[in-house]
PADREN-987410 format. One record per residue (C-alpha): z, x, y. Coordinates in Angstrom, 1 decimal, decimal comma, padded with zeros to 4 digits. Each point is the difference from the previous one (the first is absolute). Example, Ala and Ser with C-alpha at 12.3 -4.5 7.8 and 13.67 -1.06 7.14 Angstrom:
2
[pt [007,8 012,3 -004,5]]
[pt [-000,7 001,4 003,4]]
***
This chain:
224
[pt [-004,2 -015,4 017,4]]
[pt [-002,4 002,0 -002,1]]
[pt [001,5 002,5 -002,4]]
[pt [-001,4 003,0 -001,8]]
[pt [001,8 000,9 -003,1]]
[pt [-000,5 003,2 -002,0]]
[pt [001,1 001,4 -003,3]]
[pt [000,7 003,8 -000,1]]
[pt [-000,9 001,7 -003,2]]
[pt [-003,7 000,0 -000,7]]
[pt [-000,6 -001,9 003,2]]
[pt [001,2 001,7 003,2]]
[pt [000,7 003,3 -001,9]]
[pt [-001,2 001,5 -003,3]]
[pt [003,1 001,9 -001,1]]
[pt [002,6 -002,0 -001,9]]
[pt [003,6 000,0 001,2]]
[pt [001,3 000,5 -003,6]]
[pt [-002,0 003,2 -000,4]]
[pt [001,6 001,2 003,3]]
[pt [003,4 -000,7 -001,4]]
[pt [-000,7 001,9 -003,2]]
[pt [-001,4 003,0 001,9]]
[pt [003,0 000,1 002,4]]
[pt [002,5 -000,3 -002,8]]
[pt [-001,7 002,8 -002,0]]
[pt [000,0 002,3 003,1]]
[pt [003,6 -000,7 000,8]]
[pt [001,9 000,7 -003,2]]
[pt [-000,6 -003,3 -001,8]]
[pt [-002,8 000,8 -002,3]]
[pt [002,0 -001,4 -002,9]]
[pt [000,2 -003,3 001,8]]
[pt [-003,7 000,0 000,6]]
[pt [-000,8 000,7 -003,6]]
[pt [002,3 -002,8 -001,2]]
[pt [-001,5 -002,4 002,5]]
[pt [-003,5 000,9 -001,1]]
[pt [000,9 -000,2 -003,7]]
[pt [001,6 -003,4 000,4]]
[pt [-003,3 -001,4 001,2]]
[pt [-002,3 001,5 -002,6]]
[pt [000,6 -002,7 -002,7]]
[pt [-000,8 -002,7 002,6]]
[pt [-003,0 001,9 001,2]]
[pt [-001,4 000,1 -003,5]]
[pt [000,7 -003,7 -000,5]]
[pt [-001,9 -000,8 003,2]]
[pt [-002,9 002,0 -001,2]]
[pt [000,0 -002,1 -003,2]]
[pt [000,2 -003,2 002,1]]
[pt [003,3 -000,9 -001,6]]
[pt [001,7 -000,1 003,4]]
[pt [-001,4 -000,5 003,4]]
[pt [-000,5 002,7 002,6]]
[pt [002,3 -002,1 002,2]]
[pt [002,8 000,3 -002,5]]
[pt [-000,5 003,8 -000,2]]
[pt [000,0 000,3 003,8]]
[pt [003,0 -002,2 000,4]]
[pt [002,0 002,1 -002,5]]
[pt [-001,2 003,3 001,6]]
[pt [001,3 -001,2 003,4]]
[pt [003,3 -001,4 -001,4]]
[pt [000,7 003,4 -001,7]]
[pt [-001,1 002,2 003,0]]
[pt [003,5 000,0 001,6]]
[pt [001,2 002,0 -003,0]]
[pt [-001,6 003,0 001,7]]
[pt [002,5 -000,2 002,9]]
[pt [003,0 -001,2 -001,9]]
[pt [003,1 001,6 001,5]]
[pt [-001,7 001,0 003,3]]
[pt [001,9 -000,8 003,2]]
[pt [-001,7 -001,4 003,0]]
[pt [-001,1 003,3 001,5]]
[pt [-001,3 001,4 -003,3]]
[pt [-002,0 -003,1 -000,6]]
[pt [-001,4 -000,1 003,6]]
[pt [-001,3 003,5 -000,4]]
[pt [-001,8 -001,1 -003,2]]
[pt [-001,4 -003,1 001,7]]
[pt [-001,2 002,1 002,9]]
[pt [-001,8 002,5 -002,2]]
[pt [-001,6 -002,7 -002,2]]
[pt [-001,3 -001,9 003,0]]
[pt [-000,8 002,7 002,5]]
[pt [-001,3 002,8 -002,3]]
[pt [-001,3 -002,0 -003,0]]
[pt [-001,1 -003,6 001,0]]
[pt [-001,2 000,2 003,6]]
[pt [-002,4 002,8 -000,6]]
[pt [-001,8 -002,1 -002,6]]
[pt [-001,1 -002,8 002,3]]
[pt [-003,2 -002,0 -000,7]]
[pt [-002,0 000,5 003,1]]
[pt [-001,9 -003,3 -000,1]]
[pt [003,1 -002,1 -000,7]]
[pt [002,0 001,8 002,8]]
[pt [-002,9 -000,7 002,3]]
[pt [000,4 -003,7 -000,9]]
[pt [003,7 000,3 000,7]]
[pt [-000,7 001,3 003,4]]
[pt [-002,6 -002,7 000,6]]
[pt [002,5 -002,8 -000,8]]
[pt [002,7 001,6 002,1]]
[pt [-002,4 000,2 003,0]]
[pt [-000,7 -003,7 -000,4]]
[pt [003,7 -000,7 000,3]]
[pt [000,5 -001,2 -003,6]]
[pt [003,4 000,0 -001,6]]
[pt [000,0 003,2 -002,1]]
[pt [002,0 000,0 -003,2]]
[pt [000,3 002,2 -003,0]]
[pt [001,2 -001,4 -003,4]]
[pt [000,4 002,3 -003,0]]
[pt [001,7 000,3 -003,2]]
[pt [001,1 003,5 001,0]]
[pt [003,6 001,0 000,9]]
[pt [000,9 -001,8 003,2]]
[pt [001,2 003,2 001,9]]
[pt [-003,5 001,5 -000,5]]
[pt [-001,8 -003,2 000,9]]
[pt [002,0 -000,2 003,2]]
[pt [-000,8 003,6 000,9]]
[pt [-003,7 -000,6 -000,6]]
[pt [000,2 -003,2 002,1]]
[pt [001,7 002,0 002,9]]
[pt [-002,8 002,5 -000,2]]
[pt [-002,7 -002,7 000,3]]
[pt [002,0 -002,1 002,5]]
[pt [000,2 -003,0 -002,3]]
[pt [001,8 -003,0 001,3]]
[pt [001,8 -000,4 -003,4]]
[pt [000,1 001,4 -003,5]]
[pt [001,3 -001,1 -003,4]]
[pt [000,6 002,1 -003,1]]
[pt [002,3 000,3 -003,0]]
[pt [003,6 000,7 001,1]]
[pt [002,0 002,8 -001,6]]
[pt [003,6 -000,6 -000,7]]
[pt [002,7 002,2 001,6]]
[pt [003,7 -000,2 -000,7]]
[pt [002,9 002,1 001,4]]
[pt [-002,5 002,1 002,0]]
[pt [-002,2 001,0 -002,9]]
[pt [-003,1 -001,4 -001,7]]
[pt [000,7 -001,6 -003,3]]
[pt [-003,4 000,5 -001,7]]
[pt [-000,7 -003,7 000,1]]
[pt [-002,0 -002,3 002,1]]
[pt [001,7 -002,5 002,3]]
[pt [-002,6 -002,7 000,1]]
[pt [-002,8 -001,4 -002,1]]
[pt [-003,0 002,3 -000,3]]
[pt [-002,5 -001,0 002,7]]
[pt [-002,9 -000,5 -002,3]]
[pt [-002,1 -003,0 -001,2]]
[pt [001,3 -003,4 001,1]]
[pt [003,1 001,7 001,5]]
[pt [-002,2 001,9 002,3]]
[pt [-001,5 -003,3 001,4]]
[pt [003,5 -001,5 000,3]]
[pt [001,4 003,0 001,7]]
[pt [-003,0 -000,1 002,5]]
[pt [000,9 -003,5 001,0]]
[pt [003,6 000,9 000,4]]
[pt [-000,9 002,9 002,2]]
[pt [-002,0 -002,3 002,2]]
[pt [003,0 -002,2 000,3]]
[pt [002,3 002,9 000,8]]
[pt [-002,4 001,0 002,8]]
[pt [000,0 -003,6 001,3]]
[pt [-003,8 000,2 -000,2]]
[pt [-002,1 -003,2 000,1]]
[pt [-002,7 001,4 -002,1]]
[pt [-003,4 -001,7 -000,3]]
[pt [-000,5 000,9 -003,6]]
[pt [-003,6 -001,4 -000,2]]
[pt [-001,0 002,3 002,8]]
[pt [001,9 003,0 -001,3]]
[pt [-001,0 003,1 -002,1]]
[pt [001,4 001,6 -003,2]]
[pt [-001,0 003,4 -001,4]]
[pt [000,9 001,2 -003,6]]
[pt [-001,5 001,8 -003,0]]
[pt [001,4 -001,5 -003,2]]
[pt [-000,3 -003,2 -002,0]]
[pt [003,7 -000,4 000,1]]
[pt [-000,3 -000,2 003,8]]
[pt [-002,0 -003,3 -000,4]]
[pt [002,9 -002,3 001,1]]
[pt [000,4 002,2 003,1]]
[pt [-003,7 000,0 000,8]]
[pt [-000,3 -003,7 -000,4]]
[pt [002,6 -000,6 002,8]]
[pt [-002,6 000,6 002,7]]
[pt [-003,4 -001,6 000,7]]
[pt [-001,6 003,5 000,2]]
[pt [001,0 002,1 -003,1]]
[pt [-001,6 003,4 -000,3]]
[pt [-000,1 002,0 -003,2]]
[pt [000,4 003,7 000,5]]
[pt [-001,2 002,3 -002,7]]
[pt [000,8 -002,8 -002,4]]
[pt [000,8 000,4 -003,7]]
[pt [-002,6 -001,6 -002,3]]
[pt [001,8 -003,3 -000,3]]
[pt [000,5 -000,4 003,8]]
[pt [-003,6 001,1 000,6]]
[pt [-001,3 -002,8 -002,2]]
[pt [002,2 -002,6 001,8]]
[pt [-001,1 001,4 003,4]]
[pt [-003,7 -000,2 -000,9]]
[pt [000,4 -003,5 -001,5]]
[pt [001,7 -001,3 003,2]]
[pt [-002,2 001,9 002,4]]
[pt [002,9 002,1 001,4]]
[pt [-000,9 003,2 001,9]]
[pt [000,5 003,2 -002,0]]
[pt [000,8 003,3 001,7]]
[pt [-001,0 003,1 -001,9]]
[pt [-000,3 003,7 001,1]]
[pt [002,6 002,0 001,8]]
***
């Protein structure tokens, strides 16, 4: 079976899920939470600019702290937020050329999967919208009917993204022909994920991934 695996942020869609969380929280009485979340990341952002930490470390921390924005929410409150972030913020920002490739793979009968570091409830909702066979994202911890403000799984980024992709294929009982399959992503920390398939595609790649893609002769998708 041939699979087509896609990242979300910067690949299928341009708007980042974290920004959607911040905007929703700010609009619904949690501006202080948004400010604290943003402030907590600024030192790491500056360190990454100075090349003292990797962008992957910054992104992993940003995702791990994102649930703070819904700490204390019950299931229904959180579902309203996830729906707004996906339906009103993420889906309208689709990359036309990449979504066309998604449709092309689906018409060919390929196994369609979405793997993202984003919060799993949002990733699942995006997958439902695109009729994906399966999705994987970073789980958010809930206890006693309310979200704790913490993640409930490793952040699905870097090598963990590749490992989670393989587990998802197993969960779907899919006999994937990896050499004939396709992966789409935009960042250098997606490299382990991209290397899973015989046909990696760099989408609007960051400079480091662009160099790798050109050195290895991988296709590069630019433009909306």
